[in-house]
LUMVO-168264 format. One record per residue (C-alpha): residue number from 1; x, y, z. Coordinates in nm, 2 decimals, always signed. Layout:
BEGIN
dose:xx:yy:zz
NUM:X:Y:Z
...
END
This chain:
BEGIN
dose:xx:yy:zz
1:+2.32:+1.60:-3.36
2:+2.62:+1.45:-3.19
3:+2.64:+1.05:-3.32
4:+2.66:+0.84:-2.96
5:+2.57:+0.47:-3.00
6:+2.29:+0.33:-2.82
7:+2.16:+0.02:-2.74
8:+1.70:+0.00:-2.73
9:+1.64:-0.16:-2.42
10:+1.15:-0.22:-2.44
11:+0.91:-0.49:-2.50
12:+0.54:-0.31:-2.51
13:+0.34:-0.02:-2.68
14:+0.45:+0.23:-2.48
15:+0.85:+0.15:-2.54
16:+0.75:+0.10:-2.96
17:+0.60:+0.49:-2.97
18:+0.93:+0.65:-2.76
19:+1.15:+0.35:-3.07
20:+1.04:+0.50:-3.38
21:+1.03:+0.84:-3.23
22:+1.43:+0.80:-3.14
23:+1.49:+0.70:-3.50
24:+1.28:+1.01:-3.63
25:+1.48:+1.31:-3.37
26:+1.82:+1.17:-3.52
27:+1.93:+0.95:-3.28
28:+2.19:+0.65:-3.35
29:+2.03:+0.36:-3.25
30:+2.25:+0.01:-3.36
31:+2.05:-0.25:-3.16
32:+1.73:-0.34:-2.96
33:+1.70:-0.59:-2.77
34:+1.33:-0.74:-2.63
35:+1.15:-0.98:-2.44
36:+1.07:-1.36:-2.68
37:+0.77:-1.36:-2.88
38:+0.50:-1.49:-2.68
39:+0.17:-1.72:-2.76
40:-0.13:-1.58:-2.74
41:-0.55:-1.67:-2.82
42:-0.67:-1.92:-2.86
43:-0.43:-2.10:-3.25
44:-0.12:-2.05:-2.97
45:-0.06:-1.79:-3.18
46:+0.37:-1.66:-3.16
47:+0.39:-1.28:-3.16
48:+0.69:-1.12:-3.12
49:+0.68:-0.75:-2.88
50:+0.59:-0.43:-3.01
51:+0.87:-0.31:-3.00
52:+1.05:-0.62:-3.21
53:+0.74:-0.54:-3.48
54:+0.91:-0.10:-3.46
55:+1.22:-0.29:-3.50
56:+1.18:-0.45:-3.79
57:+1.02:-0.25:-3.95
58:+1.29:+0.05:-3.91
59:+1.49:-0.20:-4.03
60:+1.74:-0.25:-3.70
61:+1.86:-0.51:-3.58
62:+1.70:-0.66:-3.24
63:+1.76:-0.90:-3.00
64:+1.52:-1.15:-2.83
65:+1.74:-1.30:-2.57
66:+1.57:-1.57:-2.28
67:+1.78:-1.38:-1.98
68:+1.96:-1.10:-2.07
69:+2.21:-1.12:-1.80
70:+2.25:-1.50:-2.01
71:+2.26:-1.44:-2.31
72:+2.50:-1.08:-2.43
73:+2.72:-1.17:-2.67
74:+2.59:-0.94:-2.84
75:+2.65:-0.62:-2.70
76:+3.02:-0.72:-2.61
77:+3.15:-0.50:-2.87
78:+3.00:-0.21:-2.70
79:+2.71:+0.05:-2.76
80:+2.82:+0.43:-2.61
81:+2.52:+0.42:-2.39
82:+2.26:+0.13:-2.33
83:+1.86:+0.32:-2.26
84:+1.59:+0.10:-2.09
85:+1.18:+0.20:-2.15
86:+1.01:-0.08:-2.03
87:+1.26:-0.38:-2.06
88:+1.06:-0.63:-1.82
89:+1.38:-0.75:-1.68
90:+1.67:-0.64:-1.41
91:+1.96:-0.66:-1.53
92:+2.30:-0.71:-1.39
93:+2.62:-0.54:-1.33
94:+2.81:-0.68:-1.58
95:+2.49:-0.62:-1.85
96:+2.53:-0.28:-1.65
97:+2.89:-0.18:-1.72
98:+2.84:-0.29:-2.19
99:+2.85:+0.09:-2.23
100:+3.06:+0.31:-2.25
101:+2.81:+0.64:-2.08
102:+2.61:+0.52:-1.74
103:+2.34:+0.33:-1.87
104:+2.02:+0.49:-1.83
105:+1.66:+0.38:-1.73
106:+1.29:+0.60:-1.88
107:+1.04:+0.57:-1.55
108:+0.71:+0.62:-1.62
109:+0.68:+0.82:-1.30
110:+0.76:+1.09:-1.03
111:+1.03:+0.84:-0.86
112:+1.06:+0.76:-0.61
113:+0.65:+0.74:-0.58
114:+0.57:+0.31:-0.77
115:+0.89:+0.20:-0.89
116:+0.85:-0.12:-1.04
117:+0.58:-0.23:-1.37
118:+0.25:-0.07:-1.42
119:+0.31:+0.27:-1.28
120:+0.09:+0.43:-1.49
121:-0.16:+0.16:-1.38
122:-0.08:+0.25:-0.98
123:-0.12:+0.63:-1.08
124:-0.45:+0.56:-1.12
125:-0.58:+0.36:-0.91
126:-0.45:+0.56:-0.70
127:-0.58:+0.84:-0.81
128:-0.34:+1.06:-0.84
129:-0.38:+1.38:-1.07
130:+0.01:+1.33:-1.22
131:+0.28:+1.13:-1.27
132:+0.58:+1.19:-1.53
133:+0.86:+1.05:-1.70
134:+1.19:+0.96:-1.53
135:+1.49:+0.97:-1.65
136:+1.72:+0.79:-1.40
137:+2.06:+0.58:-1.43
138:+2.06:+0.19:-1.44
139:+2.08:+0.04:-1.15
140:+2.09:-0.39:-1.01
141:+1.84:-0.24:-0.74
142:+1.44:-0.20:-0.95
143:+1.44:+0.15:-1.00
144:+1.62:+0.31:-0.73
145:+1.95:+0.46:-0.99
146:+1.96:+0.81:-0.89
147:+1.75:+1.07:-1.11
148:+1.92:+1.24:-1.35
149:+1.56:+1.42:-1.55
150:+1.19:+1.47:-1.43
151:+0.91:+1.58:-1.62
152:+0.55:+1.59:-1.45
153:+0.24:+1.50:-1.70
154:-0.13:+1.59:-1.48
155:-0.33:+1.30:-1.48
156:-0.71:+1.33:-1.74
157:-0.97:+1.26:-1.56
158:-1.07:+1.07:-1.88
159:-0.68:+0.91:-1.92
160:-0.73:+0.52:-1.90
161:-0.38:+0.28:-1.93
162:-0.41:+0.34:-2.26
163:-0.46:+0.64:-2.34
164:-0.24:+0.82:-2.04
165:+0.08:+0.56:-2.21
166:+0.05:+0.72:-2.52
167:+0.07:+1.06:-2.38
168:+0.32:+0.93:-2.11
169:+0.53:+0.79:-2.48
170:+0.54:+1.16:-2.60
171:+0.67:+1.31:-2.34
172:+1.01:+0.98:-2.29
173:+1.04:+1.12:-2.62
174:+1.03:+1.57:-2.48
175:+1.31:+1.41:-2.22
176:+1.43:+1.26:-2.47
177:+1.56:+1.49:-2.68
178:+1.61:+1.81:-2.44
179:+1.88:+1.56:-2.21
180:+2.01:+1.28:-2.36
181:+2.24:+1.58:-2.52
182:+2.27:+1.70:-2.27
183:+2.37:+1.37:-2.09
184:+2.65:+1.33:-2.33
185:+2.82:+1.64:-2.26
186:+2.84:+1.55:-1.86
187:+2.65:+1.83:-1.83
188:+2.39:+1.64:-1.66
189:+2.34:+1.67:-1.24
190:+2.24:+1.32:-1.09
191:+2.00:+1.34:-0.76
192:+1.94:+1.06:-0.58
193:+1.62:+0.97:-0.42
194:+1.52:+1.04:-0.14
195:+1.38:+0.62:+0.04
196:+1.12:+0.79:+0.29
197:+0.92:+0.86:-0.05
198:+0.96:+0.52:-0.17
199:+0.60:+0.36:-0.28
200:+0.56:+0.05:-0.53
201:+0.33:-0.12:-0.81
202:+0.39:-0.49:-0.93
203:+0.31:-0.60:-1.18
204:-0.09:-0.64:-1.15
205:-0.20:-1.00:-1.13
206:-0.44:-1.17:-1.27
207:-0.72:-1.20:-0.98
208:-0.69:-0.84:-1.00
209:-0.86:-0.83:-1.36
210:-1.20:-0.85:-1.12
211:-1.33:-0.50:-1.06
212:-1.43:-0.47:-0.65
213:-1.82:-0.42:-0.57
214:-1.69:-0.32:-0.26
215:-1.56:+0.08:-0.24
216:-1.67:+0.34:-0.40
217:-1.79:+0.52:-0.75
218:-1.46:+0.72:-0.76
219:-1.28:+0.42:-0.68
220:-1.48:+0.20:-0.83
221:-1.39:+0.37:-1.15
222:-1.04:+0.41:-1.14
223:-0.96:+0.06:-1.07
224:-1.19:+0.04:-1.42
225:-0.93:+0.33:-1.59
226:-0.58:+0.12:-1.48
227:-0.73:-0.21:-1.69
228:-0.89:-0.03:-1.95
229:-0.76:-0.15:-2.24
230:-0.52:-0.47:-2.16
231:-0.64:-0.63:-2.05
232:-1.00:-0.43:-1.94
233:-1.13:-0.56:-1.55
234:-1.43:-0.82:-1.53
235:-1.73:-0.87:-1.30
236:-1.91:-1.22:-1.32
237:-2.24:-1.29:-1.43
238:-2.35:-1.58:-1.30
239:-2.04:-1.75:-1.52
240:-1.96:-1.54:-1.78
241:-1.68:-1.25:-1.75
242:-1.87:-0.96:-1.81
243:-1.61:-0.66:-1.91
244:-1.64:-0.33:-1.79
245:-1.39:-0.06:-2.03
246:-1.54:+0.24:-1.94
247:-1.84:+0.40:-1.62
248:-1.81:+0.65:-1.44
249:-2.00:+0.82:-1.13
250:-2.38:+0.86:-1.06
251:-2.42:+0.90:-0.71
252:-2.36:+0.80:-0.38
253:-2.68:+0.59:-0.31
254:-2.79:+0.26:-0.18
255:-3.09:+0.15:-0.41
256:-3.07:-0.18:-0.34
257:-2.87:-0.44:-0.30
258:-2.45:-0.46:-0.33
259:-2.39:-0.58:-0.77
260:-2.75:-0.56:-0.87
261:-2.85:-0.36:-1.19
262:-3.10:-0.11:-1.05
263:-3.13:+0.03:-1.46
264:-3.09:-0.14:-1.79
265:-3.24:+0.19:-2.04
266:-3.09:+0.38:-2.34
267:-2.74:+0.47:-2.31
268:-2.76:+0.39:-1.89
269:-2.66:+0.07:-1.78
270:-2.65:+0.15:-1.30
271:-2.48:-0.11:-1.11
272:-2.50:-0.14:-0.73
273:-2.17:-0.13:-0.52
274:-2.22:-0.08:-0.16
275:-2.00:+0.30:-0.13
276:-2.33:+0.45:-0.43
277:-2.38:+0.41:-0.82
278:-2.17:+0.38:-1.13
279:-2.30:+0.37:-1.49
280:-2.12:+0.12:-1.68
281:-2.06:+0.33:-2.06
282:-1.84:+0.06:-2.21
283:-1.89:-0.31:-2.14
284:-1.76:-0.67:-2.44
285:-1.98:-1.02:-2.36
286:-1.65:-1.31:-2.42
287:-1.64:-1.38:-2.81
288:-1.85:-1.04:-2.87
289:-1.76:-0.73:-2.98
290:-1.67:-0.43:-2.69
291:-2.07:-0.23:-2.68
292:-2.14:+0.11:-2.52
293:-2.44:+0.07:-2.35
294:-2.67:+0.23:-2.56
295:-2.60:-0.14:-2.80
296:-2.52:-0.37:-2.49
297:-2.94:-0.26:-2.39
298:-3.04:-0.35:-2.76
299:-2.97:-0.72:-2.71
300:-2.94:-0.81:-2.37
301:-3.18:-0.64:-2.09
302:-2.92:-0.66:-1.74
303:-3.21:-0.49:-1.52
304:-3.22:-0.64:-1.24
305:-2.92:-0.84:-1.25
306:-2.72:-0.92:-1.04
307:-2.31:-0.90:-1.09
308:-2.03:-1.05:-0.92
END
């Protein structure tokens, strides 16, 4: 492979997976940029991003500027390409001009659909049947640059955000392997995005992690999938947060008040929604392990209780 130097910018697990794949595929990653370490948990533990951890494991220089637009001296020597995948900061024209080729972004949607920070979550939440990876020019406006390549991926019923992210990371590597060499040879023709079809996928807010009972079973299950495995959607059992990681539709029937657990027996925990009944398949109480419905029923019976 022709060794064009690349500065890779990314933060979450999906980006770390791609970074590892790029190195293994022979791309010349000169340096890595990721977001700052975060304080997590009750013990205020400082934790690096998945991309930072991966960069260290690959012995790559790693930078964690608070604001890359103001702290980018390490890029002034220049690289051939700035390549981002879920980095988490919008870059200024000054930073975007620091590579010899136009900077590129990999985005986990079929742009112009789902511009923003949470395209995978929104695609699942909205019941989309397909998504994909878009290779596009990085511009100051969020995810609005010209498209160089796009590959589709079906969204299967069993996919949640975590499992779909893994598949999209694999697809992102395929896109890089197939199209970056052509890009460096100036053999890709960009196309404008259709602005009439733009939709947005902003970051998921804390209050949006609360599951909605006032909806039909399909929409409820999609919401659960979109929040799983992290951060996990939840309902309230009294004042206790009860996280729900998996659920499936049972029927469109109404057999009790909204939020009531109609049955909690063996491997079933049946919850009444406004538009039907779902079975809660994977649950977690605060400070406890995630349990299947059958495991949960062995320790605590929810039957007759009302969740909100």
